[in-house]
N, C-alpha and C positions, 0 to 999 in steps of 0.2 A: 504493500500500500504506500502511495506517495504521501509524505508528510505535508502538513500545511505550509504554505509559502511564507517567507518573511514579509514584514510590512513593506508597502510601496515606498520607495525613497524619492522625494521630490526636493530638488535644490537647484542652484544656479547652473551647475554642470549639466544636470538632466535637461533643463530648459534650453541651454545653449546648444547642446547636442541635438535635441529634438528639432529645433529650428533649422539646424544645419542639414538634418535629414530631409526636411521638407524642401528647402531651397535647392539641395543637391538633386532631388528628383525633378524639380522644375527645370533647373539648368541643363540637366542631361537630356531632357526632352527637347529643349531649345537647340542644343548642339546636334543631336541625332536627327532632328527633323530638318535641319539646315545643312545637311551634308551634301551639298551640290556644288557644281562648278569646280574651280581650281582648288578650293578649300574643302572639297568633298571628303577626302579621306582623313585629312587632319582634324576636321570637325567631328568626324566619326570616332576617331581615337580619343579626342578630348571628351566627347559624350560618354564613351566607355569608361574613361578614368573617373569622371565625376559620378557616374552611376554606380560604379564599384565602390567609390568612397561613401556614397550615400547609404548603400546596402550594408557596408561594414560597420558604419557608425550606428546604424539602426540596430544591428546585432548587439553592439556594445551597450547601446541605450537600454535595450530590453534586459540585458544582464545586470547593468548598473542599478536600474530602478526596481529590479526584482520582478518585473512583469514576465520575464522569461520562465519563471516557475509555473506560470499559467498557460504557457504555450511551449512545453518542453520539447515537442517534436521539432521546434525551430532551433534548438541548441546547435551552435557552430555551423549554421546553414551558410554563412558567408565566408567560411574559412578558405575555400579555394581562391576567392578573389584577392587574397593576400598576395598571390603570385601573379596577379594580372595587372595591378596598378603600375608597377615599375616598368615592365616592358611596353605597356600601352602608352605611358608617358613618353618614353624614348621614341616610339613610333610617331606619336603626335608631334614632337619637336622635329624629328627628321623629315617627315612628310610636309610639315608646315613650312620649314625653312627652304626645302628643295622645291616646293610647289609641284610635286609629282608623287604618284603612288609608289609604294614599296611592294614589289611583287612577291618578295620573300618575307614580308612582315608577319605572316601567319606562323612562321617558324618560331617566333619569339613567344608565342602563347602555348607552345607544347607543354612546358612544365605545369601551367594552369590546367590544361586539359587532362594531363596525367593525374594530377592531384584530385581533380573533380571526379574522374572515373573511380579513383581509389575511395573517395568519400561515399560515392553512390553505392559501391559494392560492400564496404566494410562498416562505415560509420552511420550514414543516414538510416539504414534499416534496423539499427540497434533499438532495443526496447527503451521505454521511458525511464526505467531504473538506471540504465547506463547513462542516459542523457541528464538525469537528475544529478548523478554523481559528478558528471563533467561540468555542469553549470555551478554546482555547489563547490567543487574544487577550485573553480576559477574566481568566484566572487565571495564565497563564504567557506573558506577552508576550516573555520572553527566548528562548523556543523558536522554531525556524525554522518557517515556515508551509509547508503543502503546496500544490502547484499544484492549482487547482480548475477544475471544469467546470460552474459554477453557471449557471442560466438567469435571464434578466431583465436589463433595462437598469439602469445604475448609479443613475439617479434613483429607481427603484422601491424602493431600499433606504433611502431617506431616513428614512421613519418608523422603521425598525429601528435605524438609527444614532442616532436622537434619542429613543428611548423613555424614557430617563432624564429628559429635559427635559419630555416630556409627563406623566410620572409626577409630577414635582415640581409642575408647574402644577396638575394635578388635585388633589393632596394639599393644596396651599396654598389653592386656591379653595374646596374643600369644608370645609376646616378653619375658614376665616374664616366661611363660611356656618353651620357648626355652632355656633361661639361666639356669633355674632349671635343665632341662634335661641334658644340656651340663656339668653343674657342677658335676652332679652325674656320668656322663661318664668319666670325667677327674679323679674324685676321685677313680672310679673303676679301672682305669689304673695306679693309684698311682702317678700321676703327677699334678702339680699345674694348675689351670685354666689359669693362665697368663704365662705359660711356654713359653720360646722363641724357643724351639725345633720345627722344622717344621714336621708336620704330617698331615694326613687327618683330624684328630680331631681339630688341630689348624686352618685348613682352615674353618671348620664349625663354629668355635668360631669367627674367624675374620669376616665371612659373617654375623653372628648373631649380632656382635657389630656394623657393618655398619648399619644394620636395626635399632639397638637401637638408633644410632645417628639420623636416619631418624625420629623416633618417637619424639625425642627432637625438631628437626627442624620443624616438622609438628605442634607441640604444640606452639612453639614460633611464628611461622608465623600466626597461627590462632588467637593467642592473640593479635598480633601486627597489623594485617591488617583487615580492614573491607571487607566484601564480599569475593571474591576470588582474590583480588588484589595481594596477595603474592604467588599465585600458581606457578609463574615462578621460585621462589626460591626453592620450594619443588621439582619442575621438574628438576631443575639444579642439586640438590643433588642426585636425583634418577639417572640422567644421569651419575654423577660421580661414583655411585655404578656400573653402567653398564660398564663404562670404566675400573674400577678396576678389575671387573670380566673378561672382555675381555683380559686384560693384563695378568692376572693369567692363563687363558686358553692358551695364546700364549707361556708363559714361560714353561708350562707343555707339550707343543706339542712335539710329537715324532720327528717332523721335525728337531728340534734343539738339539736332543740328539745324543751322540756319538754312532757309530755303535756297539762298544763293550758292550754298555749298553743293547743292544737288544739280545745279545748272550744267556743269561739264558732262555729267552722265547723260543728260538729255541729248547732247550732240556727240555722243561717243562714236557714232558711225558716220559723222559728217564728212563730206569731201572738201570742205573748206581748207584751202592751203594758206600758209603764212603770207605768201605774195598777194593773193586776192584780198586777204584780210587787211594788210597794210595799205594797199592801193585804195580799197573801199573807204577805210577810215579817213584817209587824206581827202578824198573827193567829197565825202560826207560833210566834213567840217566846212569845206569851201563853198558848196552849193547852199548849205543851210544859212550861211552868213550873207552870201552875195545875192541869192535868188529869193530868200525868205519864203520858201514854199510853205512853211508852217502857218502863214497868214490865211491860207485857204481853209475854210471851215470843213471842207470835205477831204482834206489831206489824209492819206492812209498809208499803211505800211507797204501794200503792193505798189502804190504810186511812187513812193520813194525808192523802192527796190528797182522799179522799171527805169527811173531816172538815173540810178547808179549803174544799171546794167548787171545786176546780180539777182539771184533768186531771193524770194521773201524769207526762205529758211536760213540762207546764209546771212542775210541782213539781221534777222532776229538773233542769230547766234553771236554776231559781232556786237550788237547792242547789249546782250546779256553778259557775255564773257569779258569784253573789253571795257565797256562803259558802265557795267553793272546796273543797267536800266532796262525796263521794258520800253516798247515803242511809245506808249502813252506817257510815261514819265519823261522820256527823251523829248517828245513833242511839247509837253507841258513846260519843260525847262526853257525852251526857246521862246515860247509864247509869253511866258511870264517875264522873261528878260526884256522882251520888246515892250510889254505893258509897263514895266517899271520905268523904262526910258520915256515913254509917252506921258506917264503920270508925273514925272519929275520936270517935264518941260513946261515952263510958264505959259507958253503960247497955247497949250492945250487945257488951260484951266477952265475954260467955258464948256469943254466936252464932258458929258456925263460919264459916270463909271461904266454904265451898261454899254455905252457906245465904244468906250475904250476896249471893253471885252470883245465886242463884235469886230473891232479893227484888228485884233490879234488872233481871231479865229474861233471865238467862243460864241455859241448860239444862244446862250442864256446867261443871265447875271449870276444865278446861283452856282452854275458850273464854273464861271470865272472866279467868283469869290472863294469857292472851295479849293480850286487849283492854286490860286494866289496865296491863300493862307497856308497851304501845304508846303509851298516853296519858301515863302518869306516869313511865315509866322504871324502875319498880320493881314487884315483885309485891305483891299485897294483904297478904300476911303481913309483908313488909318495911315496907310503908307503916304498918300497924297498930302494929308494934313501934316505929317511928320516932315516931309520935304519942304513945305511952306514955312513951318516953324523954324527950321534950320537956317533958312535964308534971312530971317528977321532976327 
C-alpha cells in the first residue's frame, strides 16, 4: 500500500519554476510553429531545447512540491531529455550561424534515443512501489522506503543511477564544442568574441554563455546536495534562461517596431536600381520647385511618376525609403511651404485663408487647416497673425 503523501510545498521557488514551465511551453510552440525559411531548422532546434527545458523543470516542480506523490506513474518521465538539451543547443547554434541545415544532426541525438529506449523497457513499466521509492529517495531521503517487486538485475540499473554523470558529461562536451564553434565564427567575421555590438552572432554567444553558467550551476548543486535535493535550484536557473529568452523574443517582435522599419521589406523584390533612384531624386526636386505641379488640386502620384518617366511603384519606393514620406505627406510639405510664403507676404493680406488654401491646391478650408497644423503646429490664421506681429 502506498503511504500518504507529504504536505504540498508552496514557496517562491515553486512559483518561479511553475511560471517558467508555462512560459517555456508557450515559447517552444512559438519556435516550433515558426520553423520556416532560412531559420527553419535553427528555430526547430531552439523549440526542442526550450520544450525539453520546460518538461524537465515540470518534472522537478512536481517532485519539489510533492505533487509527484499523487501522480507516481510520472516519476522520472523527463529523464531522457537530460541528454537532449546539450546536443540540441549545439545544433541550434551551428545551424543558426551557418544558415543551413545539418544533414548529420540526427547523429547527435542517438544517446537520447538510446536512453529513452532503455527507460521505456526497464524503468517506465516498473510498479508504483518502485517509483514511490525513486521519488522518495530523491526528495525525501529521510522517509522509510517501501518493499518493492521490481524486475531486472541490479547491473541493469547502472545507467539510471548514473544519469547525472552522463548529463554533466554531455553538457560539458557540447558546451566546449559550442564555444569553439562560436569563437571561430567570430574570428571569421573579424570581431572579438566579447564584442558589445548587437548581432545575430552575439545572440548565439549570449545563449551559449547562459548554458555555460547552467553547467556550472549543475556541477555545484550536484557536489553540494545529496540525492536530488538541489534540483529546484537547477530548475530555477533553467526557468531564468526561459524568461531571458522570452524577453528577447518580445523585444524583437515586429509588434513593437516602427512602421517605417517595415518599408524595405515591402520593396524586397523591387527592380529599382541605384542609378534610377539617384536620377529620379534629382529630377524630382527640380521639377517640384520650378514647375510647382503641386498647385494642381488634382495632382496625383501617377501624374508625377509619368512626368518623371518612372513607374508609380518605383516613385512610391523612392519617397518611402529615401525621403521617409508617403506621397501625400510629400505633396503636403510642398503645398504648405508655398502657403507659408503667401501668408507671410504683405501684398496678400487682403486674401482670405480659404483662398490661400485653394491657391496651393486644397479644395476645402478644413483640409488646408488640418494639413497646415500638421506641418507647422499652428493654423494658417495663427501663422499669419504671428508674421504680422513680428514685423511690428
